[in-house]
C-alpha positions, 0 to 999 in steps of 0.5 A, spaced: 434 220 249 435 226 245 435 222 238 428 219 239 422 223 236 418 226 242 411 225 238 408 218 239 407 218 231 415 219 230 417 213 235 412 208 232 414 210 225 421 210 227 420 203 230 416 200 225 420 203 219 427 201 222 425 194 223 422 193 216 428 196 213 433 192 218 428 185 216 428 188 208 436 189 208 437 182 211 432 178 207 435 182 201 442 180 203 440 173 204 437 173 197 442 175 193 447 171 196 443 165 195 441 167 188 449 168 186 450 161 189 445 158 185 447 162 178 454 160 180 452 152 181 448 152 175 452 156 170 458 152 173 455 145 171 452 147 164 459 150 163 463 144 165 459 139 161 459 143 155 467 144 156 468 136 157 463 135 151 468 139 147 474 136 150 472 128 148 470 130 141 476 133 140 480 127 143 476 123 138 477 128 132 483 128 127 487 134 127 485 136 120 478 136 122 479 140 129 478 147 126 472 145 123 469 143 130 472 149 133 468 154 128 462 150 130 462 151 137 465 158 138 460 163 138 461 171 140 460 169 148 464 162 148 470 162 144 474 156 143 481 155 140 487 150 140 494 153 141 501 150 143 501 153 150 495 155 155 493 162 156 498 166 158 496 170 165 497 177 165 500 179 172 496 186 172 490 182 170 488 180 177 486 173 176 482 169 181 483 161 181 476 158 180 477 152 185 470 150 184 470 150 177 476 146 176 474 141 181 467 140 177 472 140 170 476 134 173 470 130 175 467 131 168 474 129 165 480 125 168 483 126 175 490 126 171 488 131 166 492 138 166 488 144 166 487 151 169 481 155 170 481 162 172 476 168 173 479 175 170 476 182 168 475 183 161 479 188 158 475 195 156 473 194 148 473 186 148 469 184 143 469 190 139 472 186 133 468 180 130 472 174 132 476 171 126 472 164 126 466 169 124 470 171 118 468 168 111 475 170 108 482 172 111 481 179 109 474 180 110 475 184 117 471 190 114 465 186 112 458 188 115 456 182 119 448 180 119 445 181 125 445 174 127 453 174 126 454 180 130 458 179 136 455 179 143 458 185 147 458 184 154 460 189 159 467 189 162 465 184 167 468 178 170 470 172 165 472 165 165 479 162 162 480 155 162 486 151 158 485 143 158 491 139 155 489 134 150 493 127 149 497 130 143 500 136 148 496 141 145 492 146 149 484 147 148 483 154 150 476 157 152 474 164 154 467 165 156 464 172 160 460 170 166 453 172 167 451 179 169 448 176 175 454 173 178 459 179 179 454 185 178 448 187 182 441 185 179 438 192 177 431 189 176 431 185 182 433 191 186 428 195 183 422 191 185 425 190 192 426 198 192 418 199 190 416 194 195 420 197 200 417 204 199 410 201 198 411 198 205 414 205 208 408 209 205 403 204 208 406 204 215 406 211 215 398 211 213 397 206 218 401 209 224 397 216 222 391 212 222 392 209 229 395 215 233 390 220 230 385 218 235 390 220 241 391 227 238 383 228 238 383 226 245 388 231 247 385 236 243 378 235 247 382 235 253 385 241 252 378 245 250 375 242 256 380 246 260 377 252 257 370 250 256 367 245 260 360 245 256 365 243 250 361 239 245 363 231 246 367 227 242 364 222 237 364 215 239 366 212 233 372 208 231 375 201 233 373 199 240 378 201 244 378 208 241 370 208 242 371 206 249 376 212 250 371 217 247 365 214 252 369 215 258 372 222 256 364 224 255 362 221 261 368 224 265 365 231 262 358 230 264 360 228 271 364 234 271 359 239 268 354 236 273 359 237 279 360 244 277 353 246 276 351 243 283 357 247 286 354 253 283 347 252 286 350 251 293 355 257 292 349 261 291 345 258 297 351 259 301 352 266 299 345 268 300 344 265 307 351 268 309 349 275 307 342 275 310 345 274 318 350 279 316 345 284 314 341 283 320 347 284 325 348 290 321 341 293 323 341 291 330 348 294 330 345 300 329 341 300 335 347 300 340 348 306 344 355 304 345 359 308 340 366 304 342 362 297 342 359 299 335 365 301 332 368 294 334 362 290 332 362 294 325 370 292 324 368 285 325 362 285 320 366 288 315 372 283 316 367 277 316 363 280 309 370 281 306 372 274 307 365 271 305 365 275 299 373 273 297 372 266 299 366 265 294 369 269 289 375 264 290 370 258 289 367 261 283 374 262 279 373 257 274 365 257 274 364 264 270 359 263 264 362 269 261 362 268 253 369 268 250 371 274 245 377 276 242 380 281 247 385 287 245 390 286 250 394 292 250 387 296 250 385 292 256 392 293 260 391 301 258 384 301 262 387 297 268 393 303 268 387 308 268 384 305 274 390 304 277 392 312 277 385 313 279 387 309 285 393 313 286 397 306 285 404 307 281 404 302 275 408 302 268 406 299 262 410 296 256 406 294 251 408 291 244 405 288 238 400 283 241 394 279 237 387 279 239 386 273 245 380 269 245 378 269 252 373 272 258 375 279 258 372 281 265 375 274 268 382 276 265 381 283 268 380 281 275 386 276 274 390 282 272 387 287 277 389 282 283 396 281 281 397 289 280 394 290 286 398 285 290 404 288 286 403 295 289 401 293 296 407 289 297 412 291 292 410 299 292 409 299 284 407 294 278 411 294 272 407 290 266 410 288 260 407 283 254 410 278 250 406 275 245 408 269 240 404 264 235 403 259 241 403 263 247 401 270 250 405 272 256 404 277 261 409 279 266 407 283 272 413 285 277 414 289 283 420 293 287 419 289 294 424 285 298 422 279 295 420 272 298 424 266 299 424 261 293 421 255 298 415 260 300 413 262 293 408 256 291 405 257 298 402 264 297 397 261 292 394 257 298 387 260 300 388 264 306 396 264 307 399 270 309 406 272 311 406 275 317 411 280 315 407 283 309 401 280 309 398 282 316 390 283 317 391 291 317 393 291 310 386 289 307 389 282 304 385 275 305 390 271 302 385 269 296 387 274 291 393 270 288 389 263 288 383 267 284 388 269 279 391 262 278 384 259 277 382 264 272 388 263 268 387 255 269 380 256 266 383 259 260 388 253 259 394 257 262 397 258 269 400 263 274 407 262 277 411 267 281 419 267 281 424 272 284 426 278 279 433 278 277 434 285 281 429 285 286 422 284 288 417 278 285 415 277 278 408 274 277 408 271 270 401 269 266 401 264 261 395 264 256 396 259 250 393 261 244 
């Protein structure tokens, strides 16, 4: 899927943090739901008991003493009043009947008690004036209240209105703002949960980075191994699995180095042993009197020596002990162009701004020369252009030949493979030049591919990572 991150770090972070966020949101939702139910239950029980106590007290109190009881029980957050009628409901107030509180209140009083309980939003500005029962005198509304007498000013949240009909047909009306936690988000709790969530995300990022870092180190070591088989081994430290992977990688590197060293020794011996009998045959050939026979033997010996040399060069393609240095690519190509002109080859060069490349100059020169020679020999001319980026250096060598079918392009890299139409023996080709060029490019961590040009001919593309 395109939406998934490409790196292992990104995918682990996505899975881990996604799961944590889902679990956190579900647990937060359940917590808030349970919290609201607990607050409602506790608030409802306390409120019902308080209202029921006032109702019983008002029933047992004479009418002329009830106002004194109302003043005693009324506070800024709990208003009690007596009226001939219940609260009049504003049709635009969006009132909500509270069947839960009404049921609890009927259980605390009598089933036959006439009452109504609703929940409605407070009007903005509610409680901005001190309640009348807090005034010492009827005209004392301008008096500055003491701190203990100042009314509580709740936010315009939901409030409760209850009206209970007493035995003398008067109505006891109660107003009370519900606690903030019932109808609004608990900011402090959500703040704690947010801090916890951020801490979990940070710890998850650090943990995933700590786990995936050895994989990046192993990938970098494998990349460096392709360029230099004698690269310093990995540090064998960390968790058990990481140590085992580092040990296995170091063991593989040691075995590869020994294999290449053994093969180099064998190649040196083979090179000496093959050239010695060829040299003896040449000495004996000089003693022949028949010039025609001598010429045929000489041709066969030249061909044999050429094949032996090319084969050994092919096998040595990845074993160069040449040190890596910063190479001026444009200068290297210009020197190759001078060499091509001396040989009478047609070669054009399109250079651009290219940063120095860290590599083996003699090996790269040979790689390029093989490809240029193939382009001139089988495609009449070689056109070279340079494409450089921060991550990769690309060299494209195109020719003007007839081209090769797509299904045969990869076969051209096989040792001794020649197409009969153009790779005839008389042209001097051995079928190893492209393979040597690819070996050298791969020894630098890159590659060589062949592709059909847009107009005609072939393009050999060398890609060298920086």
